[in-house]
C-alpha positions in Angstrom: -3.5 2.7 15.0 -5.0 -0.5 13.7 -7.1 -1.0 16.8 -8.4 2.6 16.7 -9.6 1.9 13.1 -11.3 -1.3 14.4 -13.0 0.5 17.2 -14.3 3.2 14.9 -15.6 0.6 12.5 -17.4 -1.3 15.3 -19.4 1.9 16.0 -20.1 2.5 12.4 -21.2 -1.1 11.9 -23.5 -1.0 14.9 -25.2 2.1 13.6 -25.5 0.6 10.2 -27.1 -2.6 11.6 -29.7 -0.6 13.5 -30.3 1.6 10.4 -30.9 -1.5 8.3 -33.5 -2.9 10.7 -35.3 0.5 10.9 -35.2 0.8 7.1 -36.7 -2.7 6.7 -39.6 -1.8 9.1 -40.1 1.5 7.3 -40.3 -0.1 3.9 -42.9 -2.6 5.0 -44.9 -0.1 7.2 -47.1 1.2 4.4 -48.0 0.2 0.8 -46.3 2.1 -2.1 -49.1 4.2 -3.6 -49.7 7.8 -5.0 -50.8 10.4 -2.5 -53.6 11.4 -4.8 -54.6 10.2 -8.3 -52.5 11.7 -11.0 -50.5 13.7 -8.5 -47.1 12.2 -9.4 -46.2 12.0 -5.7 -45.9 8.6 -3.9 -45.7 7.4 -0.3 -44.9 4.1 1.5 -42.9 1.1 0.2 -39.3 1.7 -0.5 -39.7 5.5 0.0 -40.2 4.9 3.7 -36.5 4.5 4.6 -35.7 7.8 2.7 -38.4 9.6 4.7 -36.9 8.3 7.9 -33.4 9.3 6.8 -34.6 12.8 6.1 -35.9 13.2 9.6 -32.7 11.8 11.1 -30.6 14.2 8.9 -32.6 17.2 10.2 -32.1 16.0 13.8 -28.4 15.5 13.3 -28.1 18.9 11.7 -29.8 20.6 14.6 -27.7 18.8 17.1 -24.5 19.7 15.2 -25.5 23.3 15.0 -26.2 23.7 18.7 -23.6 21.3 20.2 -20.6 21.5 18.0 -18.1 24.4 18.4 -16.2 25.8 15.5 -12.7 24.3 15.0 -10.4 27.1 13.8 -7.3 24.9 13.8 -3.9 25.6 15.2 -0.6 26.8 14.1 1.3 24.8 11.5 4.0 22.5 12.6 7.3 22.2 10.8 6.2 18.8 9.4 3.0 20.3 8.0 4.4 23.3 6.3 4.8 21.8 2.8 7.2 20.1 0.6 10.6 18.4 1.3 12.6 21.6 0.7 10.8 23.4 3.5 8.7 25.7 1.3 5.0 25.6 1.9 2.7 24.8 -0.9 0.5 27.8 -0.9 -2.0 26.6 -3.5 -4.1 23.4 -3.9 -2.4 22.9 -7.3 1.1 23.0 -5.6 0.0 20.6 -3.0 -1.4 18.1 -5.6 1.8 18.5 -7.6 3.9 17.7 -4.6 1.6 14.7 -3.8 1.9 13.4 -7.4 5.7 13.7 -7.4 5.9 11.9 -4.1 3.6 9.1 -5.3 5.3 8.5 -8.6 8.8 8.5 -7.0 7.8 6.0 -4.2 6.6 2.6 -5.4 5.1 1.8 -2.0 2.9 4.9 -2.0 1.9 4.2 -5.7 1.0 0.6 -4.8 -1.1 1.8 -1.8 -3.0 4.2 -4.1 -3.7 1.7 -6.8 -4.6 -1.1 -4.4 -7.0 1.1 -2.3 -8.6 2.4 -5.5 -9.2 -1.1 -6.8 -10.6 -2.4 -3.6 -12.8 0.6 -2.8 -14.0 0.7 -6.4 -15.1 -2.9 -6.3 -16.8 -2.2 -2.9 -18.8 0.7 -4.4 -19.7 -1.5 -7.5 -20.8 -4.2 -5.0 -23.1 -1.6 -3.2 -24.8 -0.8 -6.5 -25.2 -4.4 -7.7 -25.9 -6.7 -4.8 -29.6 -5.8 -4.8 -30.4 -6.6 -8.4 -28.2 -9.7 -8.3 -30.0 -11.2 -5.3 -33.4 -10.2 -6.6 -32.8 -11.8 -10.0 -31.7 -15.1 -8.4 -34.6 -15.1 -6.0 -37.1 -14.6 -8.8 -35.4 -17.3 -10.9 -35.7 -19.8 -8.0 -39.1 -18.9 -6.6 -41.0 -17.5 -9.6 -42.2 -13.9 -9.9 -45.6 -14.5 -8.4 -44.2 -16.3 -5.3 -41.6 -13.6 -5.0 -44.2 -10.8 -5.0 -46.5 -12.7 -2.7 -43.9 -12.8 0.1 -43.2 -9.1 -0.4 -39.8 -9.3 -2.1 -36.5 -9.7 -0.3 -35.9 -8.1 3.2 -33.2 -5.8 2.0 -32.9 -4.0 5.4 -32.2 -7.3 7.1 -29.8 -8.3 4.4 -27.9 -5.0 4.8 -27.8 -5.5 8.6 -26.3 -9.0 8.0 -23.7 -7.5 5.8 -22.8 -5.0 8.5 -22.5 -7.8 11.1 -20.0 -9.5 8.8 -18.1 -6.3 8.4 -17.9 -5.9 12.1 -16.7 -9.6 12.4 -14.0 -8.7 9.9 -12.8 -5.9 12.1 -12.6 -8.3 15.0 -10.7 -10.8 13.0 -8.2 -8.1 12.0 -7.6 -7.3 15.7 -6.9 -10.9 16.4 -4.7 -11.5 13.3 -2.6 -8.4 14.0 -1.2 -10.2 17.0 0.7 -12.6 14.8 0.8 -11.0 11.4 2.1 -7.7 9.9 -0.5 -5.5 8.1 1.2 -6.1 4.8 0.9 -9.9 5.2 -2.7 -9.7 6.4 -3.7 -7.5 3.4 -2.6 -10.2 1.0 -5.1 -12.6 2.7 -7.8 -9.9 2.7 -7.6 -9.3 -1.0 -7.3 -13.1 -1.7 -10.6 -13.6 0.3 -12.3 -10.8 -1.6 -11.2 -12.3 -5.0 -12.5 -15.7 -3.9 -15.8 -14.2 -2.7 -16.4 -12.6 -6.1 -15.5 -15.8 -7.8 -18.2 -17.6 -5.8 -20.7 -14.8 -6.6 -20.1 -15.1 -10.3 -20.1 -18.8 -10.5 -23.1 -19.5 -8.1 -26.6 -19.9 -9.4 -28.2 -20.2 -5.9 -29.4 -17.1 -4.1 -28.4 -18.6 -0.8 -24.8 -19.4 -1.9 -24.5 -16.0 -3.5 -25.7 -14.3 -0.3 -23.1 -16.3 1.7 -20.4 -15.3 -0.7 -21.4 -11.6 -0.4 -21.2 -12.0 3.4 -17.6 -13.3 2.9 -16.8 -10.2 0.9 -18.2 -8.0 3.6 -15.9 -9.7 6.1 -13.0 -8.8 3.9 -14.3 -5.2 3.8 -14.2 -5.2 7.6 -10.6 -6.4 7.6 -9.6 -4.0 4.8 -10.1 -0.6 6.3 -8.0 -1.1 9.5 -5.2 -3.0 7.6 -5.0 -0.4 4.8 -5.3 2.5 7.3 -2.3 1.0 9.2 -0.3 0.6 6.0 -1.0 4.1 4.8 0.0 5.5 8.2 3.4 3.8 7.9 4.0 4.5 4.2 2.4 7.9 3.3 4.4 10.9 4.6 2.4 12.9 7.1 3.1 16.3 5.5 1.6 15.2 2.2 -1.0 12.8 3.5 -4.2 14.8 2.8 -3.2 15.7 -0.8 -2.0 12.1 -1.5 -5.3 10.7 -0.2 -7.2 13.1 -2.5 -5.0 11.9 -5.4 -6.0 8.3 -4.6 -9.6 9.1 -5.1 -9.2 10.1 -8.8 -8.8 6.5 -10.1 -11.5 5.3 -7.6 -14.0 7.8 -9.1 -13.1 6.7 -12.6 -13.8 3.0 -11.7 -17.2 3.8 -10.2 -18.2 6.1 -13.1 -17.1 3.5 -15.6 -19.4 0.9 -14.0 -22.4 3.3 -13.8 -22.1 4.8 -17.3 -21.5 1.5 -19.1 -24.7 -0.1 -17.7 -23.0 -3.4 -16.9 -25.1 -6.4 -15.8 -24.5 -7.5 -12.2 -22.6 -10.6 -13.3 -20.2 -8.7 -15.6 -19.7 -6.1 -12.8 -18.8 -8.8 -10.3 -16.4 -10.3 -12.9 -14.8 -6.9 -13.1 -14.6 -6.7 -9.3 -13.0 -10.1 -9.1 -10.3 -9.2 -11.7 -9.6 -6.0 -9.8 -9.2 -8.0 -6.6 -6.7 -10.4 -8.3 -4.7 -7.4 -9.5 -4.8 -5.9 -6.0 -3.6 -9.2 -4.5 -0.6 -9.4 -6.8 0.3 -5.8 -6.1 0.0 -6.3 -2.4 2.3 -9.4 -2.6 4.9 -7.2 -4.3 4.4 -4.4 -1.7 4.8 -7.0 1.1 8.0 -8.3 -0.4 9.5 -4.8 -0.7 8.5 -3.8 2.9 9.9 -7.0 4.4 13.2 -6.9 2.4 13.7 -3.2 3.1 
């Protein structure tokens, strides 16, 4: 299962790398300017990647409409029919209630939910904050005029570099799984992520901050296959979909808190580092329970 996660992430990373390069070219293809004076509509600049993505979405939609066949599903197996007493949960409310009961009663499932929410929440906060963080440091080092003269930062290239590091993390996971259990590897992953955020917060150099962000992206590449493997072993299959939906509730609260409170990049990264420390501690406890079980 872990290898299948890695292979899927390789494909996603390759697509993201190519997309970052295309977006960088699109952003620098034309100058950002209004279509006509006082029109309120603009073209060029950072709008270019969005225009390209719109075209790609239309192409993908047409391909899906003509090439994909409808999947009507199959009959329910005895494992998928519902709760532990054999009665099917006929409503979404019943399914969520069963998922909540199973999560609360099993400390391993609860730990998986909290850990995944903490890590993925910090990952989404990172997505929002890496751009202003690098831009602020680059302007502080170069000066605003020099920064504008060179056309700003090549965000598409930076994003592609992040995706290369993410793919490298997936490769490291595949190698590490030959000698480590996923519970043990996850402790290392969260420790690396916590250290990466510590470097981001403490660094005053744009280059060092960028390298620390690459380190975090490597941990992201290791996280998804390791957490996917653990969830496959811990979360019961007949409640898996509902429990995964339950995990997204605290994740959404974390992301909304970051967006609605208008935190600075530095404070946001401090918050992410604290969440990674908590995730590391919880993962160590989860590993101890799994090994001693």
